[in-house]
N, C-alpha and C positions, 0 to 999 in steps of 0.2 A: 636786384633793384637797389638803388642807392638808399641811404638812410632817410627816414621821414623828417618832415619839416613841420614845426608847430605854427599855427596861424594866429598871430597876435597874442592876445591874452586869453584866447578861447581854448577849448578842449579839442579843437579840430586839428588833426595831423594828416599830412598827405605826402605823396612823392614829390620831389623837386621838379619833376617834369610832368606837366598835365596836358590836356587836349583842349584847344580852343575850337568851339563847334559852330562858328559862324557859317561854315560851309556845310554843316549838317542841317538841312532844312531851311537855310537862309535864302530862299528863292527871291526875296525882295532885294538882296544884296549882291547876288552872283547869278549870272546867266547859266543855264544848262545843268543845274544841279539835279541829281536824281536821288529820291528818298532812299532807294535801296543801297546806293553807294554810301549815303550818310549812315545807315544802319551798320554797314560793314566797317566803317571808320570807328564807330563807337565800340563795336565788338572787338576790333583789332586793338584798340587802346586798353580795354579792360583785360583782354587775354594776354596782353604784353606786360601787365603789371602796373600800368599807369592808373593812378587812383583818382585823380582830379579831372572831372568833366566840367568845363566852364561854358555856360550857355547864357541866354538872355531872351526875354520876350521879343526883342527887336530882331532876333534871328528867325525870320520867317513869320513874325507876328504870332509867336507861340509854337510854330511847327517844329523848331529845333527841340524845344522841351518835350513835345509829344513824342518825337522819335526816340529821344533818350529814355523817356518813360516806358516806351514799348520794349526797347532792347534790354533795359536793366531789370525787367521783371524776371529774367532768367539768371540773375546774379545775386550773390549775398549782399544785401544793402549795407551791412556793416563794413564791407571791404572796399568801398569806394566813396568818394566825396563829390557832391554836386554843388557847384556854385552857379547861381543865376542872378539876373539883374532886371530891374524894372525902373521906369520913369516915364517912358513915352505913353501918352494918354490916348487910347484909341477913340475916345469921345471928343478929342480936341486936336485933330490933325496931327497926332503923335507928338505934340509939344511936351516938353518935360514937365512933370508934375511930381512934386515931393510932398504933397499934402498927406498928413498922417493916415487919413481914412483911405486915400487912394493906395498908399503903400501897403496897408494891411490887406486890402482887397487883392492887390497884386500878388502878395505872398500866397493867399488862398488859391487864386487862379493858377499860379505856377505849381503849387502842390498837386492840384487836380491834373494838370497836363503831364506832370512828371510821374504821376501815379505813386507818390511816396508820402510818408507821414511827416517828413522833415526835410529841410534844405540846409546843407551844412554851412554854406556861406551865401548871404543875400546882400547884394549891392544896390545902392541907389545909383542907377546907370549914368544919369546926367543931372547936374543941378538945375533947378528952376530959378526964376529971378524974384520969387516972392516968399517962399516958405523959409522960416528960420531953420537953419540946418540942424540945430540941437533938437528942435521939435520933431523933425523928420527922423532923426536917429532914435529919439525917445520912443517913437512908434515901433521901430524895429526892435528896440530893447524889450518892449512888451511882447512882441512876437517870440523873441528869444526866451523870455520868462515862461511863455506858454508852451515852449518846446517845439515850435514850428520851424525855427531857424536856430543855428548854433553859433554863428559868428556874423558880425555886421561889417559890411564894406561900403566904400564910396568909390565912385569911378568918375574920372574927368573933372574932379574938383580942384580948384586952385588951393594954394597953401592956406590962404585966409579962410576959405570955405571948409577945409579939413580941420583947421583949428576950431572953428565954430561948431562943426559937427561933433568934434571930440571933446566938447566942453566938459562932459561928465566921464571922459575916459572910456567910452563905449565902442569906439571904432577899432576893429581888429585888423583891417586890411584895406589897402588902397590899390586900385588898378589904374594905370595910366599909360599913355603912349611913351614907349622907351625902347631904344635899341642902340647899338654901337654908333649908328649914324644920327641919333636923336637923343642926346644925353642931358637935356635940360634938367630933368628930374634930379640928377645927382646934386645939383646946387640948390634947386628950388624946394625939393621935397625930402630928400634922404636924411638930412640932419634932424628935421622934426620927427620923421617916422622912427628913426633909431632911438631918439630920446624918449619916445612915447610907446615903445614896444609895438609898433604897427608894422605889419608885414607889407611887402610890396610885390605886385605882380605886373610885369610889363605886357602890354598888348602891342601887336606889330613887331615882335622881337626880331623877325627876319626882314623888317623894313619892306613889306609887301613883295618879298621875293628877291629884293636887291642883294641881300646878304647870303643867298644860297649859292652864289658863284655861277649861276646859270646865265647871267647877262654879260655882255661885252661892251667895249667902248662905243660901239655903234648903236647901242640901245639907250643912249643918254636921253633921247627925246621922251622916253617912257617915264622919266624921273625928273620932272620939271622943277621939283622943289630944291634941286641942287644946281649950283652953277656948273659951267663946263669944267672949271678948275677943281671944284669939289668932287665932281663925278670921277674925274681922272684920278684924284687921290684915293678915292674909294676903290676903284679898279686895281690900282697898284697895291693898296693894302690887302685886298682879297687875294692877290697873287702870293703875297707872303703868308697869309693865313693858309692858303693851299699847301704851301711847303710844310707848315706845322701839321696840317691835317694828314698829309701823306705819311708823315712819321708814325701816325697812329692808325694807319690804314682806314682813315675816315674821310668823309666828304667835308667840304667847306661848311655846309649847313650844320653838320654834326659838331664840328669844331667850335663854331659860333655858339651853338646851344650849350656846349660844354663850358664855354666861358661864362655864360649867364649862371649855369648851375654852380660853378665854382665861386661866384661872387657872393660874399656874405650879405650884401645889401639887397639881394633878390631872393625872395622866398620860393616862388614857383614860376617857371617859364611855360607858356601855354601856346606853342605853335599850332596853327590850324592844319587841316588836311582835307583834301577833296576825295581822296581814295585811300583804301586801307594800306597800300604799299608805302604811302608817305608817312603814315603813323609808324610802321615798322622801321622805316629808315630813321625817323626822329628818335625812336627809343634807343637806338645804338649810340646816341650821344652820351648816354649814361655810362658807357664803357670807355669813353675818352677821358683819361685822367691827365689834364694839362699840368705840366710842371709849373712851379712858381715863375720861372723865367718865361715860359710860353704864355702864361696868363698875362704877365706884365708887358710882353711884346705886343700881344693883341690889343691890350689896353692903350698902349702908346701909339699904335698904328692909327687909332681912331680918336686920338686925344682932342683934336680940334673940333669935333662935332658935339 
């Protein structure tokens, strides 16, 4: 397993490849999920040496946390890292709520579902439009002082909201939408995060499957966020990534994940998985050591996004 990564200014360290668990118990997000498959996914991750499990209340309205809590009872708690998130208020149509009292209750509820004494990383999942962000983070800082969480994160925050949240230097990590085909964060967030020792975790790193190499030119209709010209460029870029992947006896997805792992601006990459075999395949990305030239070639292939 690759060397560990430190999360922000906290004491939390983890592997650079984690597991996103929205397909573990996330019945409200994906059709046809089976809890047993979700359990096997979590087991496969931990058995493969992946140490970060990234979950959220919104994944099955607590069900993902419950499944993780059940599975991890059979593992040494000191050997893995749990990240969870909250904001959606079940008493107000799941609207974002960053109120300090709500966040503190959310931590306690998550601890119960996860059957653990502490959560390594706790994120405010989405900003609301009324709570001062420094007050919201101050509530999590109190939870940290109490030993209930170890690192503080924010997710889906704009740069201005991150600045406000980090007024007292308490934010350790930011999670946001980022991939080789969605690179806005490089300009909008990365300079501030680097300057303030804040880690970054991308979600949708494989662009909802687009970057796995399993789609063809004929699938353009499934990705309406890209113009026909952009989609064609992505397909051509992936053909070249496949040539790089072939040199490493790897898949396109493994080569793309290896690119994120090699990027110093990215702390942890957290691809999701519906079945255990997908986890085992993703883990092989850690064995793909891209050369500097290969890293730069992949970077260049997607430079316009």
